[in-house]
C-alpha positions as YAML, in Angstrom:
chain: A
units: angstrom
residues:
- id: 1
  name: GLY
  ca: [9.08, -23.77, -40.43]
- id: 2
  name: PHE
  ca: [11.09, -22.26, -37.78]
- id: 3
  name: THR
  ca: [12.52, -19.41, -39.78]
- id: 4
  name: VAL
  ca: [9.21, -17.35, -40.42]
- id: 5
  name: PRO
  ca: [9.34, -14.21, -38.65]
- id: 6
  name: LEU
  ca: [6.20, -13.68, -36.31]
- id: 7
  name: PRO
  ca: [5.01, -10.46, -34.80]
- id: 8
  name: LEU
  ca: [5.00, -10.16, -30.95]
- id: 9
  name: TYR
  ca: [3.91, -7.82, -28.32]
- id: 10
  name: VAL
  ca: [3.98, -7.80, -24.57]
- id: 11
  name: GLU
  ca: [1.29, -6.93, -21.95]
- id: 12
  name: ALA
  ca: [1.42, -5.70, -18.37]
- id: 13
  name: PRO
  ca: [-1.54, -4.83, -16.39]
- id: 14
  name: PHE
  ca: [-1.60, -1.34, -14.70]
- id: 15
  name: THR
  ca: [-3.06, 0.79, -12.18]
- id: 16
  name: VAL
  ca: [-3.44, 4.48, -12.53]
- id: 17
  name: GLU
  ca: [-1.88, 6.44, -9.41]
- id: 18
  name: PRO
  ca: [-1.19, 10.25, -9.04]
- id: 19
  name: GLN
  ca: [2.40, 11.30, -9.82]
- id: 20
  name: LYS
  ca: [4.76, 11.82, -6.79]
- id: 21
  name: ALA
  ca: [2.04, 11.36, -4.53]
- id: 22
  name: GLU
  ca: [2.61, 10.48, -0.67]
- id: 23
  name: HIS
  ca: [0.56, 7.43, 0.27]
- id: 24
  name: VAL
  ca: [-0.96, 7.71, 3.40]
- id: 25
  name: LEU
  ca: [-1.13, 4.35, 5.32]
- id: 26
  name: VAL
  ca: [-2.42, 3.03, 8.56]
- id: 27
  name: THR
  ca: [0.51, 2.03, 10.85]
- id: 28
  name: THR
  ca: [-1.53, 1.37, 14.08]
- id: 29
  name: PRO
  ca: [-4.77, -0.28, 13.43]
- id: 30
  name: GLY
  ca: [-8.16, 1.43, 14.76]
- id: 31
  name: ARG
  ca: [-11.56, 2.24, 14.14]
- id: 32
  name: LEU
  ca: [-12.33, 5.25, 12.12]
- id: 33
  name: LEU
  ca: [-13.42, 7.75, 14.52]
- id: 34
  name: GLU
  ca: [-13.48, 10.93, 12.84]
- id: 35
  name: LEU
  ca: [-12.44, 12.13, 9.18]
- id: 36
  name: ARG
  ca: [-11.63, 15.71, 8.58]
- id: 37
  name: VAL
  ca: [-10.82, 15.79, 4.57]
- id: 38
  name: GLN
  ca: [-12.18, 14.78, 1.20]
- id: 39
  name: PRO
  ca: [-10.59, 14.12, -2.09]
- id: 40
  name: GLY
  ca: [-9.79, 17.21, -3.83]
- id: 41
  name: GLN
  ca: [-9.03, 19.19, -0.74]
- id: 42
  name: ARG
  ca: [-6.03, 21.01, -0.31]
- id: 43
  name: VAL
  ca: [-3.80, 20.24, 2.84]
- id: 44
  name: LYS
  ca: [-0.81, 21.52, 4.73]
- id: 45
  name: LYS
  ca: [1.96, 19.22, 6.01]
- id: 46
  name: GLY
  ca: [1.23, 18.28, 9.78]
- id: 47
  name: GLU
  ca: [-2.39, 19.01, 9.38]
- id: 48
  name: VAL
  ca: [-4.63, 16.28, 10.77]
- id: 49
  name: LEU
  ca: [-6.74, 14.15, 8.28]
- id: 50
  name: ALA
  ca: [-8.26, 11.63, 10.55]
- id: 51
  name: GLN
  ca: [-8.42, 10.41, 13.83]
- id: 52
  name: LEU
  ca: [-8.77, 6.45, 14.78]
- id: 53
  name: GLU
  ca: [-9.32, 4.71, 18.26]
- id: 54
  name: ASN
  ca: [-7.90, 1.30, 19.46]
- id: 55
  name: PHE
  ca: [-9.75, 0.78, 23.02]
- id: 56
  name: PRO
  ca: [-6.81, -2.26, 23.76]
- id: 57
  name: ILE
  ca: [-3.93, -0.26, 23.16]
- id: 58
  name: GLN
  ca: [-5.35, 2.74, 25.02]
- id: 59
  name: ASP
  ca: [-6.24, 0.64, 27.97]
- id: 60
  name: GLU
  ca: [-2.48, -0.88, 27.76]
- id: 61
  name: PHE
  ca: [-1.34, 2.74, 27.85]
- id: 62
  name: ASP
  ca: [-3.60, 4.03, 30.97]
- id: 63
  name: LYS
  ca: [-2.04, 0.50, 32.71]
- id: 64
  name: LEU
  ca: [1.45, 1.24, 32.18]
- id: 65
  name: ARG
  ca: [1.03, 5.02, 33.11]
- id: 66
  name: VAL
  ca: [-0.39, 3.68, 36.54]
- id: 67
  name: ALA
  ca: [2.25, 1.06, 36.83]
- id: 68
  name: VAL
  ca: [5.24, 3.76, 36.21]
- id: 69
  name: GLN
  ca: [3.85, 5.81, 38.86]
- id: 70
  name: ILE
  ca: [3.60, 2.88, 41.41]
- id: 71
  name: GLN
  ca: [7.11, 1.89, 40.38]
- id: 72
  name: GLN
  ca: [8.39, 5.38, 40.94]
- id: 73
  name: LEU
  ca: [7.01, 5.11, 44.54]
- id: 74
  name: GLU
  ca: [8.73, 1.61, 45.07]
- id: 75
  name: VAL
  ca: [11.98, 3.27, 43.99]
- id: 76
  name: GLU
  ca: [11.44, 5.90, 46.68]
- id: 77
  name: THR
  ca: [10.70, 3.08, 49.38]
- id: 78
  name: GLN
  ca: [14.04, 1.19, 48.38]
- id: 79
  name: LYS
  ca: [15.81, 4.26, 48.55]
- id: 80
  name: LYS
  ca: [14.48, 5.18, 52.11]
- id: 81
  name: LEU
  ca: [14.92, 1.61, 53.14]
- id: 82
  name: ASP
  ca: [19.00, 1.88, 52.18]
- id: 83
  name: ASN
  ca: [18.25, -1.08, 50.18]
- id: 84
  name: GLN
  ca: [20.67, -0.89, 47.29]
- id: 85
  name: ALA
  ca: [19.96, -4.13, 45.80]
- id: 86
  name: GLY
  ca: [16.26, -3.38, 46.16]
- id: 87
  name: GLU
  ca: [16.53, 0.10, 44.60]
- id: 88
  name: GLU
  ca: [18.55, -1.19, 41.73]
- id: 89
  name: PHE
  ca: [16.14, -3.79, 40.75]
- id: 90
  name: ALA
  ca: [13.12, -1.12, 41.51]
- id: 91
  name: ARG
  ca: [14.97, 0.83, 38.76]
- id: 92
  name: THR
  ca: [15.32, -1.63, 36.43]
- id: 93
  name: MET
  ca: [12.09, -2.43, 36.62]
- id: 94
  name: LEU
  ca: [10.82, 1.39, 36.01]
- id: 95
  name: ALA
  ca: [13.41, 1.59, 33.13]
- id: 96
  name: SER
  ca: [11.39, -1.18, 31.42]
- id: 97
  name: LEU
  ca: [7.91, 0.01, 32.01]
- id: 98
  name: LYS
  ca: [9.05, 3.89, 30.92]
- id: 99
  name: LYS
  ca: [10.16, 1.82, 27.69]
- id: 100
  name: ARG
  ca: [6.82, 0.00, 27.21]
- id: 101
  name: LEU
  ca: [4.81, 3.21, 27.90]
- id: 102
  name: ALA
  ca: [6.86, 5.38, 25.47]
- id: 103
  name: GLN
  ca: [6.50, 2.15, 22.89]
- id: 104
  name: THR
  ca: [2.33, 2.32, 23.62]
- id: 105
  name: GLY
  ca: [2.44, 5.85, 23.57]
- id: 106
  name: GLU
  ca: [3.94, 6.04, 20.28]
- id: 107
  name: LYS
  ca: [1.29, 3.72, 18.81]
- id: 108
  name: LEU
  ca: [-1.21, 5.38, 20.43]
- id: 109
  name: GLY
  ca: [0.04, 8.77, 18.62]
- id: 110
  name: LYS
  ca: [-0.18, 7.07, 15.27]
- id: 111
  name: LEU
  ca: [-3.93, 6.80, 15.57]
- id: 112
  name: THR
  ca: [-3.82, 10.38, 14.89]
- id: 113
  name: ILE
  ca: [-2.82, 10.76, 11.10]
- id: 114
  name: THR
  ca: [-1.46, 13.98, 9.51]
- id: 115
  name: ALA
  ca: [-0.62, 14.85, 6.01]
- id: 116
  name: PRO
  ca: [2.84, 14.02, 5.24]
- id: 117
  name: CYS
  ca: [3.18, 16.94, 2.68]
- id: 118
  name: ASP
  ca: [1.48, 20.01, 1.31]
- id: 119
  name: GLY
  ca: [-0.82, 18.79, -1.46]
- id: 120
  name: ILE
  ca: [-4.22, 17.80, -2.64]
- id: 121
  name: VAL
  ca: [-6.04, 14.85, -1.09]
- id: 122
  name: ILE
  ca: [-6.70, 11.94, -3.35]
- id: 123
  name: ALA
  ca: [-8.78, 8.98, -2.58]
- id: 124
  name: PRO
  ca: [-7.42, 5.65, -2.63]
- id: 125
  name: PRO
  ca: [-8.04, 2.98, -5.17]
- id: 126
  name: GLN
  ca: [-11.53, 1.22, -4.58]
- id: 127
  name: VAL
  ca: [-11.36, -2.24, -3.15]
- id: 128
  name: SER
  ca: [-14.20, -4.40, -2.75]
- id: 129
  name: GLY
  ca: [-14.55, -7.35, 0.13]
- id: 130
  name: GLN
  ca: [-11.77, -5.44, 1.97]
- id: 131
  name: PRO
  ca: [-9.78, -8.56, 3.91]
- id: 132
  name: THR
  ca: [-9.77, -8.76, 7.58]
- id: 133
  name: ASN
  ca: [-8.46, -11.06, 9.99]
- id: 134
  name: THR
  ca: [-10.06, -13.01, 12.49]
- id: 135
  name: HIS
  ca: [-9.44, -11.07, 15.27]
- id: 136
  name: GLU
  ca: [-11.06, -7.81, 13.40]
- id: 137
  name: SER
  ca: [-13.68, -10.13, 11.99]
- id: 138
  name: ALA
  ca: [-16.34, -8.97, 14.36]
- id: 139
  name: LEU
  ca: [-16.00, -5.25, 13.45]
- id: 140
  name: PRO
  ca: [-17.34, -3.49, 10.62]
- id: 141
  name: ARG
  ca: [-15.58, -4.07, 7.14]
- id: 142
  name: TRP
  ca: [-15.17, -1.24, 4.31]
- id: 143
  name: ASN
  ca: [-15.89, -1.33, 0.69]
- id: 144
  name: GLY
  ca: [-15.03, 1.31, -1.75]
- id: 145
  name: THR
  ca: [-12.91, 3.75, -0.27]
- id: 146
  name: PRO
  ca: [-12.44, 4.62, 3.88]
- id: 147
  name: LEU
  ca: [-13.32, 8.28, 2.98]
- id: 148
  name: GLU
  ca: [-16.53, 7.53, 2.09]
- id: 149
  name: GLN
  ca: [-19.62, 8.21, 4.48]
- id: 150
  name: ARG
  ca: [-20.74, 4.67, 4.43]
- id: 151
  name: ASN
  ca: [-17.66, 3.54, 5.94]
- id: 152
  name: HIS
  ca: [-17.35, 5.85, 9.00]
- id: 153
  name: GLY
  ca: [-16.38, 3.61, 12.05]
- id: 154
  name: CYS
  ca: [-15.05, 0.81, 10.05]
- id: 155
  name: TRP
  ca: [-11.94, -0.79, 11.25]
- id: 156
  name: LEU
  ca: [-8.56, -0.09, 9.31]
- id: 157
  name: GLY
  ca: [-5.91, -2.63, 9.69]
- id: 158
  name: THR
  ca: [-2.16, -2.21, 9.46]
- id: 159
  name: GLN
  ca: [-1.22, -0.99, 5.90]
- id: 160
  name: SER
  ca: [-4.70, 0.05, 5.04]
- id: 161
  name: HIS
  ca: [-4.44, 2.68, 2.28]
- id: 162
  name: LEU
  ca: [-6.49, 5.64, 3.75]
- id: 163
  name: LEU
  ca: [-5.28, 8.32, 1.05]
- id: 164
  name: SER
  ca: [-2.77, 10.18, -0.87]
- id: 165
  name: VAL
  ca: [-1.48, 13.40, -0.89]
- id: 166
  name: THR
  ca: [0.16, 14.79, -4.19]
- id: 167
  name: PRO
  ca: [1.43, 18.32, -4.71]
- id: 168
  name: ASP
  ca: [-0.03, 18.54, -8.12]
- id: 169
  name: THR
  ca: [-2.89, 16.78, -10.36]
- id: 170
  name: LYS
  ca: [-0.78, 14.70, -12.55]
- id: 171
  name: TYR
  ca: [-1.14, 10.96, -13.07]
- id: 172
  name: GLN
  ca: [0.92, 7.94, -14.06]
- id: 173
  name: ALA
  ca: [0.20, 4.38, -15.45]
- id: 174
  name: VAL
  ca: [2.15, 1.98, -12.98]
- id: 175
  name: LEU
  ca: [2.83, -1.51, -15.03]
- id: 176
  name: ILE
  ca: [3.51, -4.53, -13.01]
- id: 177
  name: ILE
  ca: [5.76, -6.50, -15.47]
- id: 178
  name: ASP
  ca: [6.65, -10.49, -15.23]
- id: 179
  name: GLN
  ca: [9.81, -11.59, -14.85]
- id: 180
  name: HIS
  ca: [9.93, -13.11, -18.36]
- id: 181
  name: ASP
  ca: [8.84, -9.88, -19.83]
- id: 182
  name: ARG
  ca: [11.15, -7.67, -18.03]
- id: 183
  name: ASP
  ca: [13.94, -7.22, -20.80]
- id: 184
  name: ASP
  ca: [11.30, -6.58, -23.37]
- id: 185
  name: PHE
  ca: [10.01, -3.48, -22.16]
- id: 186
  name: GLN
  ca: [12.56, -0.71, -22.69]
- id: 187
  name: ILE
  ca: [12.80, 2.84, -21.16]
- id: 188
  name: ASN
  ca: [11.40, 5.67, -23.67]
- id: 189
  name: ARG
  ca: [9.28, 2.84, -25.65]
- id: 190
  name: GLU
  ca: [5.90, 3.71, -26.32]
- id: 191
  name: VAL
  ca: [3.16, 1.55, -25.11]
- id: 192
  name: ALA
  ca: [-0.50, 1.43, -25.74]
- id: 193
  name: LEU
  ca: [-2.67, 1.95, -22.78]
- id: 194
  name: LYS
  ca: [-6.24, 0.40, -22.65]
- id: 195
  name: LEU
  ca: [-8.33, 1.41, -19.62]
- id: 196
  name: GLU
  ca: [-10.82, -0.70, -18.05]
- id: 197
  name: SER
  ca: [-13.28, 2.10, -17.38]
- id: 198
  name: GLN
  ca: [-12.84, 3.43, -21.27]
- id: 199
  name: PRO
  ca: [-13.64, 0.32, -23.36]
- id: 200
  name: VAL
  ca: [-13.71, 2.53, -26.52]
- id: 201
  name: GLY
  ca: [-10.23, 4.11, -27.39]
- id: 202
  name: VAL
  ca: [-6.47, 3.76, -26.30]
- id: 203
  name: ARG
  ca: [-4.21, 5.85, -24.62]
- id: 204
  name: THR
  ca: [-0.35, 6.08, -25.47]
- id: 205
  name: GLY
  ca: [2.62, 6.71, -23.29]
- id: 206
  name: ARG
  ca: [6.34, 6.16, -22.94]
- id: 207
  name: ILE
  ca: [8.08, 4.50, -20.04]
- id: 208
  name: GLN
  ca: [9.97, 6.61, -17.96]
- id: 209
  name: GLU
  ca: [11.29, 4.27, -15.42]
- id: 210
  name: ILE
  ca: [11.70, 0.47, -14.65]
- id: 211
  name: SER
  ca: [12.72, -0.46, -11.26]
- id: 212
  name: ASP
  ca: [15.85, -2.79, -11.15]
- id: 213
  name: ARG
  ca: [14.44, -4.74, -7.87]
- id: 214
  name: HIS
  ca: [11.73, -7.14, -7.92]
- id: 215
  name: LEU
  ca: [8.24, -6.32, -6.42]
- id: 216
  name: ASP
  ca: [7.23, -8.35, -3.34]
- id: 217
  name: SER
  ca: [3.57, -7.16, -3.28]
- id: 218
  name: ALA
  ca: [0.81, -5.98, -5.94]
- id: 219
  name: PRO
  ca: [-1.44, -2.83, -5.79]
- id: 220
  name: ALA
  ca: [-4.74, -4.16, -4.55]
- id: 221
  name: PRO
  ca: [-6.75, -3.22, -7.50]
- id: 222
  name: LEU
  ca: [-4.34, -5.49, -9.59]
- id: 223
  name: SER
  ca: [-4.74, -8.51, -7.26]
- id: 224
  name: ASN
  ca: [-6.94, -11.46, -8.78]
- id: 225
  name: LYS
  ca: [-8.79, -11.16, -5.13]
- id: 226
  name: PHE
  ca: [-10.15, -7.70, -6.19]
- id: 227
  name: GLY
  ca: [-10.80, -8.43, -10.02]
- id: 228
  name: GLY
  ca: [-7.46, -7.83, -10.96]
- id: 229
  name: GLU
  ca: [-5.05, -10.09, -13.14]
- id: 230
  name: LEU
  ca: [-2.35, -10.96, -10.82]
- id: 231
  name: PRO
  ca: [-2.43, -13.99, -8.96]
- id: 232
  name: THR
  ca: [-1.43, -12.93, -5.04]
- id: 233
  name: ILE
  ca: [-1.58, -14.40, -1.65]
- id: 234
  name: THR
  ca: [-2.47, -12.38, 1.45]
- id: 235
  name: ASP
  ca: [0.27, -12.17, 4.18]
- id: 236
  name: PRO
  ca: [-0.54, -11.73, 7.98]
- id: 237
  name: LYS
  ca: [-0.05, -7.89, 7.86]
- id: 238
  name: GLY
  ca: [-2.97, -7.69, 4.73]
- id: 239
  name: ASN
  ca: [-0.66, -7.10, 2.12]
- id: 240
  name: GLU
  ca: [-1.05, -8.74, -1.38]
- id: 241
  name: ARG
  ca: [1.92, -10.70, -2.09]
- id: 242
  name: LEU
  ca: [2.51, -11.82, -5.64]
- id: 243
  name: ASP
  ca: [2.87, -15.34, -6.55]
- id: 244
  name: GLY
  ca: [6.10, -14.93, -8.85]
- id: 245
  name: SER
  ca: [8.59, -12.34, -9.42]
- id: 246
  name: ALA
  ca: [7.72, -8.88, -11.02]
- id: 247
  name: TYR
  ca: [9.01, -5.35, -11.86]
- id: 248
  name: GLN
  ca: [7.61, -2.18, -11.68]
- id: 249
  name: ALA
  ca: [7.55, 0.30, -14.45]
- id: 250
  name: VAL
  ca: [6.15, 4.05, -14.97]
- id: 251
  name: VAL
  ca: [4.40, 5.75, -17.82]
- id: 252
  name: PRO
  ca: [3.51, 9.41, -17.13]
- id: 253
  name: LEU
  ca: [0.09, 10.09, -18.53]
- id: 254
  name: ALA
  ca: [-0.88, 13.24, -20.46]
- id: 255
  name: ALA
  ca: [-4.37, 15.28, -19.58]
- id: 256
  name: ILE
  ca: [-6.74, 13.12, -18.00]
- id: 257
  name: PRO
  ca: [-10.27, 12.82, -18.15]
- id: 258
  name: GLY
  ca: [-12.44, 13.82, -15.23]
- id: 259
  name: THR
  ca: [-13.95, 10.45, -15.28]
- id: 260
  name: LEU
  ca: [-10.70, 8.83, -14.38]
- id: 261
  name: LYS
  ca: [-9.83, 8.08, -10.60]
- id: 262
  name: PRO
  ca: [-6.72, 6.92, -8.92]
- id: 263
  name: GLY
  ca: [-6.56, 3.08, -8.97]
- id: 264
  name: VAL
  ca: [-8.20, 2.45, -12.30]
- id: 265
  name: ARG
  ca: [-7.15, -0.90, -13.92]
- id: 266
  name: GLY
  ca: [-6.09, -1.65, -17.47]
- id: 267
  name: LEU
  ca: [-3.65, -3.27, -19.63]
- id: 268
  name: ALA
  ca: [-0.50, -2.06, -21.33]
- id: 269
  name: ARG
  ca: [0.57, -3.45, -24.55]
- id: 270
  name: GLN
  ca: [4.00, -2.84, -26.26]
- id: 271
  name: SER
  ca: [4.90, -3.92, -30.01]
- id: 272
  name: MET
  ca: [7.90, -5.93, -30.41]
- id: 273
  name: PRO
  ca: [10.34, -6.43, -33.16]
- id: 274
  name: SER
  ca: [9.69, -9.91, -35.31]
- id: 275
  name: ARG
  ca: [10.90, -12.90, -33.78]
- id: 276
  name: THR
  ca: [11.25, -16.39, -35.44]
- id: 277
  name: ALA
  ca: [8.81, -19.06, -34.89]
- id: 278
  name: GLY
  ca: [11.97, -20.93, -33.32]
- id: 279
  name: GLU
  ca: [12.36, -18.15, -30.66]
- id: 280
  name: TRP
  ca: [8.81, -17.38, -29.81]
- id: 281
  name: ALA
  ca: [8.59, -21.36, -29.23]
- id: 282
  name: TRP
  ca: [11.44, -21.28, -26.94]
- id: 283
  name: ARG
  ca: [10.01, -18.26, -25.14]
- id: 284
  name: TYR
  ca: [6.81, -20.31, -24.95]
- id: 285
  name: LEU
  ca: [8.52, -23.23, -23.51]
- id: 286
  name: GLN
  ca: [10.49, -21.21, -20.88]
- id: 287
  name: ARG
  ca: [7.02, -19.86, -19.44]
- id: 288
  name: THR
  ca: [5.18, -23.25, -19.60]
- id: 289
  name: LEU
  ca: [8.00, -24.95, -17.53]
- id: 290
  name: HIS
  ca: [8.22, -22.14, -15.08]
- id: 291
  name: PHE
  ca: [4.37, -22.16, -14.64]
- id: 292
  name: ARG
  ca: [4.60, -26.19, -14.47]
- id: 293
  name: MET
  ca: [7.31, -25.77, -11.43]
...
């Protein structure tokens, strides 16, 4: 009957990340021209990590720079002609060109990627079949991580995860919790962590924090497009948008075996107090109705 208690646990996929890491994401897309660092290398804030190139943006910058010089001459010409209206119009055009030049120059500057803080370089999560949009489809695609030698010269789109810089070598498991399980996962509760790369043995840890706001996107390794469990939709910027609401939780990890790398996937399980079959049936019904809707 519906009064018989049933054991219950909740699960959530996770990926391993460095603690307190500063993720270095590409903000201006470009071809990887030069890579100056490797995983494990210590860097200083502001140190150049990589250089990208983007010919269309460089070409636009060069043309705008010439246009500014020509427009400056036009301003001087209208001034010598004592043409007040013409001079005002020329100055307005000059200001507009200078603004566009500054904006394009800022984009160019971001092709030089620097360290956001002092720390150790950590490779990003490995991915396969890196998505590209149609504009980039003719350019070399990359697999694994952009730091690998075989990917030299590859195209890095906006929001590509180049690397991370962390002040120490501590790691954490980042759980992605389905909205229906959000209230079941609690801070300081112990969870069992099963790593995909270590089929034998289970690690344990305690939840340190749970986000208050739901996530919009998922870490690439957890997306079903990269072999993970979470259904995602790729948006125009290449981000993997979650097909539903979820929350992020963090579990600090103890000493990590050397074989473990950032981006390794796993499944977290938290035991729950017993519930009656009626409570379990209602929970199942809620999930089923949500899925069908």
